[in-house]
N, C-alpha and C positions, 0 to 999 in steps of 0.2 A: 151536497146532500140531498137540499129541496129539488134541484134540476136533476138527480138522480132518481127521484122517486117517481117525478114527474115523467120523463122517459118511460121508466117501468112499467106507471100506468098508462100509461098512452099506447105501449105497445100492447096489452091487454085488450083495450077497446078497439084498438086496429083488427086483433084476433078472433073478437069477438063479434064484432061489426062486420067482417071476413064471413063467418058461421050465417051471421043473420041476413046477409046480403049476398048469398050463396057465391061466396068468394070474388063478388064485385067490388071492387077498388077503385081509385082515383086513376085516369089515366093521365097523361103526361100534358094535358092541357090546362094552365094554371087559372084559369076561369071558372068559378063556379059554375055546379051541373044545373043550379036554376037559377037561369038570367036574370029574374026579378032583383034575388041577392046581392045582385053585381052592382059594384060603384065604381065606373071609370069612364073612359071616352067613349063618345058613340060609334055604332058602324062606320066601317068602311065607308065614307062620303069625299069622294075625291074632287079635287079643286084642279080646277083651270089656270095652269101659268102660264098660260103663253097665249095671250086672247091675239092671234092671228093664225096664218093658213102655213100648215106644215105638208110638205108632199115627202109619200113614205112610199120608195120604190119596192116592186116588188121582189117578193125570196125574203124580204126579212122574217124573223121569228114572231109566230101569230102571237104571242104574249106580248113581245115588246109592243107589238103595234097597236093591242090593246092598251098598252100603258100609254101610249102616244094619244089614243082615243079617249081616253079621260083629262090628259094633260094639257090636251092644246082645243082652243075652241071651234078651230075646219081643219080636219084632215082629208085630204085627196089623197086618189091613186094615180092622178094623171100627172105628166110633167105641166103644171100652171107656170106661167109667167110671173104672177104676182104672190108668190109663195114667200114667204118669211123666212122659214128653213128646210132643208132638203136632209133627206136621211137616205144614205144608201149603205149596201153591202162593200160595194166596190166602186171606185168612180167610173169606171167603163161600163156601170149597170144604165146610165144614160148618156144621151149624146152629146157629145165634145161644146156643139151648139149653147143647146139648153143649161151646161154646166159654167161655160163661159157668162153665156149672160146674167145666171143667176149671181156668180161672183162678182161680177163689174155693177151689180146694183149694191153691191154689200151686205147682201143676205148667207146668212149664217150654212154651212155646210158640215154635216154631220157623216162619217162613217164607222161601221159597226166591224169589230172585230179588229183594226188596222191594222195591216201589212206595212210596217216600214218600208222595206224594200219596191212594196207594190206602189206605194204613194210617191217614192225618191224616183222610181220611172216614169210613174206618169207624168210628173212634174218638171221630169228634164224634158220629155218631149212634146211640151207643152209649153211655150216659156211666156204665157200671158198668166199662168197660175203661178206665184209669190208668195208659198208657203212655207213655211219651218216646219221641217219632219225629224231634227235631229234629236226628240223628243218622246217622240214616238216610240216603244216598244209593245212586247205581248204582253204585260200586267194592264194593259187597258181595254176597257169595253167598248169606250166611243171615244174616238176625236174628234173635233168640231172648231171651225174658224170662218173668217172671213176675211175681207180685203183691207183692214184695218187694224190687222195686227192684235186682233184678239181671238184666246183658245183654250179651248173647253178639253182638261180631261178626264175624262169619267173614270174612275179603275174600275177592275174587276171588283167583284162584293168577294171580302173575304169569310167566306164562313164557315162557321163551329161544326170542330168534325163529329158532335156528338147531334146537330142540327137533323128532326127528323128529316127524310128523304123524301117522303111521300105526303108532309106538309109543305115541303118547299116546291114540291111541283104542283102541287093544289094553289097555292099561293104565289106563282112565277109570276102571274101580269099583275098583283098588288104589287111585289118585290121590285119589279122592275119599273114601278109606277114610281115606288120611293127612289127608286136610284138614281132616276131623270128629271127628278122636280125641281132639285136646288138648278139645273142646267137650263131647264127652260126659264126659269124667274129671273136667271140670270140673261138669256136670251131677250126676254121682256124687256129688261131692264136695257140692255144697248139698242132694241128697237125703239125705245123711248128716248133716248139720248140722256140717261142717267147713266152718271160717272160712278166711281168708288163713293167720290168726295160729292158733296152736295150741290145743288145748282147755282146757290147761290155764292159757293165758296169758289168755285167753278169759274162765275161771271166777272169774278173778283179781277181773276188771272188774264182776262179778254186783255186785245189790244184796245180796243175801243174806251174799255174802263179805266186803265192804265192811265191814254191818253187825257181823258176829262180828269182826271184826279192831278196830273202834270208829271205822274210817274216816268221816269226815264229807263231805268236798271231794267234790261230781261228778263222776262221771269224764265226758269230753268225749262217749267211744261210746256214754254209755248215754243222752243226750239229745237229741246233736247230729242234723242231716238226714245221711241215710248213703245213698251209692249205691255199687253192685259195679258196674265195669264189665272187658272182658276182650275185647281187638282180637286178633286172629288172624292174620297174613300169610303165608300158603303162597307157597312158592316151586318153581317147576318147572323144576331145571338143566339145561345138557345144556353141557357145559363140555369145553373141548379140550386136555387136558393137557399133550401130543406132538405131534408132526407131522414121521415121519423125512425126509421129501420122496420124490421120485420116483413110482412109482404106488399107496405105503400111502396106504392111509385114516388119518385123523387117529385118536389114540386118546382117546376122549372117556369121561367117567364119567358115566351118569346120575339122575337121584333129588329128592326131594324134601325143602326143606327151611323150617323152620318157623321164625318170629319170634313171640311174643306178648306180652300186658303185660296187667297186670290190675290193675288199682287197687282201692283199698277209699280212699272219699271222703268224708270228715267235714266240717262246714259249720258253723260256730257265728259270731251277730254279736253283738260289746259294744257296748251303745246306746252315746250321745254322754256324755257327760260324767263317766264311769265311765272306772277307770284299762285303757289300752289298748285304748280303742276302735276299733271297727274288724272286720272279715272276718279270720274263720280257717276256713283247710283244711289239716284233719288227715290225710296221704298215708301211706297203707301199698301200696307197691309188689312186685310180684314180677314181673319180664322173663326171659324165657328163649331158648335158643336149642337148635331140635330138629334134628339133623344126623345121627339115626340112619339114614337111607335114603339117605345120601349115603356113607355107611363101607361099602366094601364090600370089604374088607379086604385080603389083596395077591394077586397073579396074577401074569400074566401075558399079553401079546395077539402072536400070530403076524405076521408081516409076512414073508413067503418063509421064510427060513433065518436071521430074526435076531427074538429075544424082546426084546420090551419088557417089562421087568419092573415094574411099581405097585404103590403103596400109598396108599390114601386111599378117599374126600378125609375129612379130620378138620379139628375147629376150633381154629383158634390163636387168636386177639383175637374177643371178641367188646363191645360199645359200646352202653350205653344213656343216654339222656339226654331228660331231661324237664322244663318250664316253662312258664310261663303267658304270654299273650297277649292282644290285646284283639280281635283277628280271627280266624275261624275259617278257618288258610288255609296251604298249605305254601310258598307263595311267597315268596322268600328276602326280600325287604322287608318282610316281615310277620314269619317266622319270627323273625328278629335285632330285634324292635323292643325298644327299650331301656323295660323299665319297673322300673328300679330306682327311679324316685320314689315308688312307690307298692306296691309290692311286696319283703320282705324274708322270710329268716329270722328268726324270734326266738329270744333267746337258749336255748341247750336243746333249738333246734327243727331246728338245721342236719341236713341230709343227712347219714342214715349207716346202712350201716358205713365206719369209718375203712378209711386204707388197711389192706390185710394182706397181707404176702408170707411165705410158708413157711411157713404154718399151716395147721392142718386142723380150724379152727369160727373162726367172726366171727360178732359179736354186732352187729345193728339195734337202735341202744339209742336214744329219744327223752324228756327229761323236761320240762315246760313248764306254767303254773300263775298262772292268774290267781284268789285267793279272794277276792276281795270286788267282783269284777266283775259288775254287772246283765246277764245276756247270755239271748240267746235260740237256741232250738234248734229241730229239726224240718225236715220238710220243705216245701217252695215245690212248689204243685198243680200238676199235668203240663199244667194248659193253661196258666199261666201264659206261656207260648213266650217264655223267654229273659228274664224279670225283669220284666216287669208284674204285680206282684205285686199290694200293696192287697187290693181285695173279694175275691178268691180267696183269703185267709187268713182264716180263722177262730180256730180252736183253736192256741194257741200253748205252745210248750215254754220255761219263764224256771227258770233257777239262776243264785243268788249264789255265785258263786264256782266256778271248776271247772279239771279239770286234765288235761292228755295226757301220758301216760305209758305207753312201750311197752319191751320187753327181751325180747330173744330171740336166743339162741345157734343157732346151725346149725352142719352139718358142712360140711367141704370139702376137698378132696383135687387134687393137683398143679393149682391154679390161684389163683394172686393175684388180688386184687382193689384197684383203684387209684382210689381216691377222687379225679376231677378236678372239682370244684365249679367252677363258670364263671360268667362274666358277672355275678358278685353274687348271682344268684338261679336259678338253671340247678342244677340235680340232674343228675350224670353219675358215670358208674362204668365203669370199663375193664376186661374181664378177661382176664389173660392166661396162656393154657394151657401148662403145662410138662410135661416127662416123655412130649416125643410120639416118635410112629416115627421111627427116623433107620437109615440106611444099614451092613449088615453083614451081609458076604460070607458069613460061615458058617451064616444061619441062610438057609431057606428064601425061594426069591425075593429074597435078599438084604437084608431088612429086619427087625429089630428091633422088633416092634408098642406096644413097650412095655406101662404100666399105665394109660394115664389114659381109664377108661373115661368121664369125662365131654365129652372131648374125640370121642367119638363115637358119643355118643348124647346125652344132652340136657345144659345147665346152666344154673342158675334165679341169679340174685340178688335178693335180697330188702333190699329199703331203704325207711326211714321217715323222715318228716321233716316239717313244719309249716311253710306261707305265710303270710302276715299282710299283708291291705292295709289300709294306714293310711287310707285314702281313702274305706273303707265307711261310708258313712249310714246312718241312722236315715230307715227309708220310702223310701229312695230306690228309683229305677225304672230299671232298668239292663241293659244285656245280661250277662249272666256273662260272664268268662272264657274262652277257649278252653285246653285243657292239649294242649301239642305232644309229640310222643313220639317219638324218631329212635331208633331200634335199627340198630346194623348188625354182620354177623357176616365173619371171615376164616376162610376154609377152604384146605387144600391137600394138593397131592398128590404125592408122588413116584414119581421113574420114572428107571430105567436099563437099556442094553442089552448093556452090552459089560464095562466097566472102573466102577472111582466117579470117574474122570474126566469122564464123563457124566453121572454124574449130574445132576439138575434136578428143583429143586422150584419147581412151578406151583400159584399162589395166587389166587383168587378171591373176590371180595366182592359181597355181599347184602347190601343195607340197605332200610328203609322209613321212611317218614314219617307220620307220623296227627296228626289235628288236630280234635278234636271237642270240643263245649262243656262246660263242667263246668256241675253242677248249680247252679241259683239259691242262693243264701243267701239265708234270711228275716231281713227287715230290720226287720218290721212292728211298733211301739209297739204296746203292749199293758199291760192289767190286770186282775187276779184280781174278779170275782163271788162273793161270798160271798151265803148263803140262811139267814137267822138264822128260826127256829120258835119266833114268840113269840103265840101263835095264844090266844085268851085262856079256850079252853073243852077243854084238855089233846087236843086232836087232835094226832095224829103226820102227818108229813107222807113222799110218797113219787112216783114217777112224775114226779121233776123235768127238766123238758125245757128247753132253753135253744137256740132257734132264730133265725134270722138274720129280721127286720123286716120286711126289704125283700120278699123271696122266699118266707120262710116257711122256711124249708129247715134242716132238724137239725141243730145245732153236735155237742149232746151231749144225752147222755141217764143218770139215775141213777134205778134202779128200789128202791134200797134205802132203808129207810125212816132218818126224823130226827126223832127223840126230842121232844117237845114240850120247850123250853128250849135245844133241842140247835143245833148248826148245822153248815154245810157248805160248804167252799171247791167250788165248781161247777168250777172250770179259772180260766187265763188266755187273756184274747180280745182280740181287734186291737183297738185304740182308734179308727180308721177307719169303725169299722164299727157300728151299729145292733142292738139284740138283742131277744129278748121271751124273759120267763120266764114257764113252766107247771107247776104240781103239780096232785097230790090230796091232798085231807086227810080224815081220817076220826077217829071218834073211837068209842074201842073197837072192837068188829066191826060199826059203822055202815058204809052203805052210802057211798062214795066222793063228794066233790063236789069240784068241780072250777075251781082258782083263777086268774088274770090276774093280770102285774104291770101297777098303772093308773096309779102314781105319776104319772108321764110317757108320751107318746106311745112312746118307746120307751127303751132302756135303752141308755146307752153308758158307758164304762169310759174310766178317766182312768190316763194313763200310768205306770206303778210304782205306783199306785197302789190300794188294796181298795175295792169297791165293795159296802159292805153294802146290800142289800133285807131289810125287814121281813115277813114274812108275815102279820102282823094292820091295818099301816098302810098298804103298800103294793102290795096286791093286793087285788082284789075277786073276788066268790063267780061265777063264769059260768053263767046259767041254760040 
């Protein structure tokens, strides 16, 4: 009854106020009409996220170019060699020589509104470009990559239908800046050599550190195939948090929200017959909700003689979920596929962190080992297009035993972490934000905003786990799994106009589903080739080349000398292919003489075996 009276009283004040103000009422802007009466974030003051040089090709959207001017310390309009980042509308906008140089130097290349067919055509006609395009579709605003298997996918923003189109146009440059900021920050981390795990953690996995510590077991991160992917989903939000009625405009809050997921994916195949045979996916994930642009602090809106006091918007909950599926699809039937018959979390590989309540830190920790299992790591060729391995793989990385270990503590404040693993093999967490704003009449605008900085800026959850696919077979040609990621954020705005009894908390949610192909697991069988220098004239051997017998493609080359009587393992090679070995031999300082393997028409290795070739008996002098 009291709320009904308050609403009727407000309607009278609105109508009377409309008369007193010549029918001028508050517009859709939720900020107070007197800026001095507004307590919120500062005016737009862009941060430089990429301290480097970016080249923007001609013809890009002017608002996008302005966003880069704000977010990058040095933007140039000419193709300079020392750039860190190149942004083009199409790869053909710059010369092939320039693009090849930038790519070879490990710099990041980004394409605006990428077209998968155009990218695929360019890649097919330029064999130096080794980039995966199978996850590019029309949902992307920007696709960026480098030659280290780092991929950045900035999705087109999801804009609320009732968002003011005039405001959207007026704020286009600022909104583009919001859309690209996280990507620029991640590129800066890449330039600085920072992985998703910290430097101390990474240092523990280096070969030198392990040797010094007396460790012999290979670390999964050292030899596995590795892909880094970052997907950004921006939302442009217009949320009505109160409607008094009458001639009053709705009270709205406008801004940008971003949900993004970063994965480091490590793949290893354990050969059939070994303990734990199958495919393994070591997963490191960082999921983030960034609501800083929606936090407007606290203020009031005038509706005639009524002042609606408000506070928001702030994050109250954040969910992240990750699982594997056989189809790249966000349809419910495909998304909810039951894969428990093949995919599981092995012992000590379950999703971490565990549930953490009321703590100031949490630990994401995993540990798993296969000490005597014959395994293969490495990266499948990009042109394998979803599992067609075989001939495209030559030099492989084989280990006899390995382990997956990760342990890192992270600080957290005013956020509870709930580990909600579901469906047997789905990793899922729910973050609950505490110490949130609350009504307090003695405070300005009637709100105590508290001190949960994460709820009004950004909060990440770092997770680690391992998936094991027991059905992974040797030399199996199949499409990889799709990794499905679901993110959802819940935000709130509080408002009142008369007393605590009319206090309202208006909540809204934004969620995104993303499905994309996982990297292909290398599962080809293979063996080693060893060259023994048993030449009878005391000659040394150098410039050893292993090439494909069918097309002459060079697989590997060794320029170092093999002394007479010495030997060298040339590597592990795909047992499904045939090879040729050549070398140069010289005695003392004499002229080199060329030798070629001729014992058989071609050289084939056997799975798990070492094939030794003898320079004296298995090779012939090439005239």
